[in-house]
C-alpha positions as CSV (number, residue, x, y, z in Angstrom):
1,M,0.0,0.0,0.0
2,S,1.4,3.4,-1.0
3,C,2.1,6.0,1.6
4,K,-0.6,8.3,0.2
5,I,-3.3,5.6,0.2
6,L,-2.3,4.5,3.8
7,F,-2.5,8.2,4.9
8,L,-6.0,8.5,3.4
9,V,-7.1,5.3,5.1
10,L,-5.8,6.5,8.5
11,F,-7.6,9.8,7.9
12,A,-10.9,8.0,7.2
13,A,-10.5,5.6,10.1
14,S,-9.8,8.4,12.6
15,A,-12.9,10.4,11.6
16,G,-15.2,7.5,10.9
17,L,-16.7,9.4,7.9
18,W,-15.2,7.7,4.8
19,G,-18.5,7.4,3.1
20,A,-19.6,10.9,3.9
21,I,-16.7,12.8,2.3
22,P,-18.0,15.2,-0.3
23,L,-15.3,14.6,-2.9
24,S,-16.9,16.9,-5.4
25,E,-16.1,19.9,-3.2
26,L,-12.3,19.1,-3.3
27,K,-11.4,19.3,-6.9
28,S,-9.8,22.6,-7.1
29,E,-6.9,24.3,-5.3
30,K,-9.1,27.3,-4.5
31,V,-11.8,25.3,-2.9
32,C,-9.3,23.2,-1.0
33,R,-7.6,26.3,0.4
34,Q,-11.0,27.6,1.6
35,V,-11.8,24.2,3.2
36,F,-8.3,24.0,4.8
37,D,-8.4,27.5,6.2
38,S,-12.0,27.6,7.5
39,S,-13.7,24.2,7.8
40,E,-14.4,22.7,11.2
41,N,-14.6,19.2,9.7
42,E,-11.2,17.6,10.3
43,M,-11.8,14.9,7.6
44,L,-12.4,17.5,5.0
45,R,-9.4,19.6,6.1
46,R,-7.1,16.5,5.9
47,R,-8.4,15.6,2.4
48,A,-7.9,19.2,1.3
49,F,-4.4,19.2,2.7
50,L,-3.5,16.2,0.7
51,F,-5.0,17.8,-2.5
52,L,-2.9,20.9,-1.9
53,L,0.3,18.9,-1.4
54,D,-0.3,17.3,-4.8
55,A,-1.4,20.5,-6.5
56,T,1.5,22.5,-5.3
57,R,4.1,19.7,-5.5
58,N,4.7,19.8,-1.7
59,S,5.3,23.6,-1.7
60,D,7.0,25.0,1.4
61,E,4.0,27.4,1.8
62,I,1.6,24.5,2.3
63,L,4.0,22.4,4.3
64,K,4.8,25.2,6.7
65,K,1.0,25.8,7.2
66,G,0.7,22.1,7.9
67,L,3.6,22.2,10.5
68,S,1.7,24.7,12.6
69,D,-1.8,23.3,12.0
70,R,-4.1,22.6,15.0
71,D,-4.6,19.0,13.7
72,P,-1.8,16.6,14.9
73,V,-2.4,14.3,11.9
74,I,-1.8,17.2,9.5
75,R,1.3,18.3,11.5
76,K,2.7,14.8,11.3
77,K,2.2,14.5,7.6
78,A,3.7,17.9,7.0
79,L,6.7,17.1,9.1
80,Y,7.3,13.8,7.2
81,E,7.1,15.6,3.8
82,Y,9.1,18.6,4.9
83,F,11.9,16.6,6.3
84,T,12.0,14.3,3.3
85,K,12.3,17.3,1.1
86,H,14.8,19.3,3.0
87,R,16.7,17.0,5.4
88,D,19.3,19.0,7.4
89,A,18.0,22.3,5.9
90,A,14.7,21.6,7.7
91,T,16.3,22.2,11.1
92,P,14.8,25.7,11.7
93,E,11.3,24.3,11.2
94,L,12.0,21.2,13.3
95,K,13.0,23.4,16.2
96,K,9.5,24.9,16.3
97,L,8.0,21.5,17.0
98,T,10.2,20.5,20.0
99,A,7.4,21.2,22.4
100,D,4.6,19.6,20.3
101,P,2.1,17.9,22.7
102,D,1.2,15.1,20.4
103,Y,3.0,11.8,20.8
104,G,2.9,10.9,17.1
105,V,4.4,14.2,16.1
106,S,7.1,14.1,18.8
107,S,8.0,10.6,18.0
108,L,8.5,11.4,14.3
109,L,10.4,14.5,15.2
110,T,12.7,12.5,17.3
111,Q,13.4,10.1,14.4
112,C,14.0,13.1,12.1
113,A,16.4,14.7,14.6
114,A,18.4,11.5,14.9
115,R,18.9,11.4,11.1
116,L,20.4,14.8,10.8
117,K,24.0,14.6,9.5
118,D,25.3,17.3,11.7
119,R,25.7,15.4,15.0
120,K,25.9,18.5,17.1
121,T,22.7,19.9,15.7
122,S,21.1,16.5,16.0
123,D,22.0,16.1,19.7
124,A,20.9,19.7,20.5
125,L,17.5,19.1,18.9
126,L,17.1,15.8,20.6
127,M,18.0,17.3,23.9
128,E,15.4,20.1,23.4
129,I,12.7,17.5,22.6
130,G,13.6,15.6,25.8
131,K,13.6,18.7,27.9
132,N,10.2,19.8,26.7
133,T,8.3,16.5,26.8
134,R,6.2,15.1,29.6
135,D,5.7,11.8,27.8
136,Q,7.9,9.1,29.2
137,R,7.8,7.3,25.8
138,I,9.4,10.3,24.1
139,S,11.9,10.7,26.9
140,K,13.0,7.1,26.4
141,Q,13.3,7.5,22.7
142,V,15.5,10.6,23.1
143,N,17.6,8.9,25.8
144,D,18.1,5.8,23.6
145,K,19.4,8.0,20.8
146,T,21.7,10.2,22.8
147,F,22.9,8.2,25.7
148,P,25.5,5.4,25.0
149,F,25.5,3.7,28.4
150,K,23.6,0.5,28.7
151,R,23.8,-2.3,31.3
152,V,21.5,-4.9,32.7
153,N,22.2,-4.8,36.4
154,I,21.5,-8.2,38.1
155,R,21.2,-8.3,41.9
156,L,22.3,-11.3,43.9
157,K,18.7,-12.4,44.6
158,D,18.0,-12.5,40.8
159,R,21.1,-14.4,39.7
160,A,20.2,-17.7,38.0
161,D,23.1,-19.5,39.8
162,W,22.0,-18.3,43.3
163,D,19.6,-20.5,45.2
164,F,20.5,-19.7,48.8
165,D,19.2,-17.5,51.6
166,I,20.7,-14.0,51.6
167,V,21.9,-12.4,54.8
168,K,22.7,-8.7,55.1
169,V,26.1,-8.8,56.8
170,K,26.5,-5.0,57.1
171,S,25.0,-1.7,55.9
172,I,27.3,1.2,55.3
173,P,25.5,4.5,55.0
174,L,26.9,7.0,52.5
175,P,27.4,10.7,53.6
176,Q,24.3,12.8,53.5
177,A,26.2,16.0,52.8
178,G,29.1,16.9,50.6
179,Y,27.6,16.0,47.2
180,R,29.3,17.9,44.4
181,F,26.5,19.1,42.1
182,I,26.1,20.7,38.7
183,L,23.1,21.4,36.4
184,D,23.2,19.9,32.9
185,P,20.4,21.7,30.9
186,E,21.8,20.6,27.6
187,N,22.3,17.0,28.7
188,R,25.9,16.9,27.6
189,G,27.5,15.9,30.9
190,H,28.2,12.3,29.8
191,L,30.0,13.8,26.7
192,K,32.2,15.9,29.1
193,N,33.1,12.7,31.2
194,Y,31.4,13.9,34.3
195,F,31.3,10.3,35.4
196,A,35.0,9.7,35.2
197,D,36.8,9.0,38.5
198,S,39.6,11.4,37.4
199,F,37.2,14.2,36.6
200,N,37.8,17.5,38.5
201,D,34.6,18.5,40.2
202,S,36.1,21.0,42.6
203,A,34.2,23.9,40.8
204,W,30.8,22.3,41.3
205,T,28.3,23.4,44.0
206,V,28.2,21.5,47.2
207,L,24.8,20.2,48.3
208,K,23.4,17.9,50.9
209,M,20.9,15.1,50.5
210,G,17.5,16.5,49.5
211,S,15.7,18.3,46.6
212,W,17.9,20.7,44.6
213,A,14.8,23.0,44.6
214,Q,15.3,23.6,48.3
215,Q,19.0,24.4,47.9
216,G,19.0,27.2,45.5
217,F,17.8,25.6,42.3
218,A,14.1,26.1,42.4
219,K,12.0,25.5,39.3
220,Y,14.8,23.8,37.5
221,K,13.6,20.8,35.4
222,G,16.1,18.7,33.6
223,Y,19.3,16.8,34.0
224,A,21.8,17.3,36.8
225,W,24.8,15.5,38.2
226,Y,25.9,14.5,41.7
227,R,29.3,13.2,42.7
228,I,30.4,12.1,46.2
229,R,33.4,10.4,47.7
230,F,33.3,7.8,50.4
231,Q,35.7,5.4,52.1
232,M,35.2,1.7,52.3
233,P,36.6,-0.5,55.1
234,E,38.8,-3.5,54.9
235,K,37.1,-6.2,52.8
236,I,34.2,-8.0,54.4
237,D,33.6,-11.7,53.7
238,S,30.6,-11.5,51.4
239,N,29.0,-12.6,48.1
240,A,27.7,-9.3,46.9
241,V,27.7,-5.6,47.5
242,E,24.6,-3.6,46.5
243,M,23.9,0.1,46.6
244,A,20.5,0.9,47.9
245,F,18.8,4.2,47.1
246,D,15.8,5.1,49.2
247,A,14.7,7.6,46.5
248,V,16.1,9.6,43.6
249,D,13.6,12.1,42.1
250,E,12.8,11.0,39.4
251,S,15.3,9.1,37.2
252,A,18.9,8.1,37.9
253,W,21.9,6.7,36.0
254,V,24.7,5.6,38.2
255,W,28.5,5.1,37.9
256,L,30.9,3.9,40.5
257,N,34.6,4.7,40.1
258,G,34.0,5.6,36.5
259,T,32.1,2.5,35.5
260,F,28.4,2.6,34.6
261,V,26.5,0.2,36.8
262,G,22.9,0.8,35.9
263,A,19.8,3.0,36.0
264,H,16.5,3.6,37.6
265,D,14.3,5.2,34.8
266,E,10.7,4.3,35.4
267,G,9.1,7.7,34.8
268,P,7.7,10.5,36.9
269,N,5.5,8.2,39.0
270,A,8.6,6.4,40.3
271,W,10.1,9.6,41.9
272,D,10.0,8.2,45.4
273,Q,10.5,4.5,44.8
274,P,13.6,2.8,46.3
275,F,15.9,0.7,44.1
276,C,19.1,-1.2,44.4
277,L,22.1,-1.8,42.0
278,D,24.7,-4.5,42.3
279,M,28.2,-3.1,42.6
280,T,30.2,-6.1,43.6
281,R,32.8,-5.8,40.8
282,E,33.2,-2.0,41.0
283,I,33.5,-1.5,44.7
284,K,37.1,-0.8,46.1
285,W,37.6,-2.1,49.6
286,N,39.9,-0.2,52.0
287,A,40.0,2.7,49.5
288,E,38.2,5.8,48.4
289,N,35.3,5.3,46.0
290,I,33.6,7.9,43.8
291,L,29.8,7.6,43.2
292,T,28.4,9.6,40.3
293,I,24.6,10.0,39.7
294,R,23.1,11.6,36.7
295,V,19.5,12.7,37.6
296,F,16.6,13.8,35.5
297,G,13.9,15.5,37.6
298,N,11.5,18.4,38.2
299,E,13.0,20.1,41.2
300,G,14.3,16.7,42.2
301,G,17.6,15.1,43.1
302,V,19.0,12.6,45.6
303,I,16.1,13.1,48.1
304,K,16.6,10.2,50.5
305,P,19.6,8.3,52.0
306,V,21.9,6.0,50.1
307,R,23.7,3.0,51.6
308,L,25.8,0.0,50.7
309,D,24.5,-3.4,51.7
310,V,27.1,-6.1,52.1
311,L,25.4,-9.5,51.4
312,K,26.3,-13.1,52.0
């Protein structure tokens, strides 16, 4: 099925008026412009828009009208055609859609942004989409395209080779003050190696545990980074070491000593949920360790205590 036919079928299905379309009214550019500009019938407007695209050979005038149209189906079609026509040169118009409330439009925009040849422009556009959206599906799409760190973190209780009772030998609380903190509104901290154990964070702000909104960063929504150093004792006989976070508002990506160990990215409703990550391989006994947390939140942060559980 051709793209055009599929588009018409989707139009008809969404309105439920396939048999009621007065095709006789949509046979001239003049009439189609009138319908597109003034009709309250979305089915008619969509058919008129398709006619105008054909009649004007996808003119920029019609496509730009479509990009700013009230109907998300028309915006999505206009976006597809405009990007297909202009590719990287479409960037100025793509930027105008980064706060579009429709999932379909935002999802297509994310795909278009990822296909830009200029990687800096592509990343900047994707970051703006991620910053503006409240749809977790779009946030995940953006993160998947811009964030290279992936790891499935398996805790001791979930290991296929472990079929024994688990005893908590010791809990080691991490400091609740002394976090080094920096905002990352462009979401480029991972490109600047904020997670590296050798990174110099001395110029960062010092915060304590709790919302960043209550410590001078009110109304900030976006990415931010925390780093904290802590000392581990002599090695304790154990089978695993897990880091337990009582809550990070709202999503967290975690490194220990420069190694990515895992994430807790379950959406805005998980802002106060506890989670644990295995760090058995990364922990350094009888030495200083550096914990780095990349957070996405709305006036959020490391809002509850963090501890290490030594398990056997």
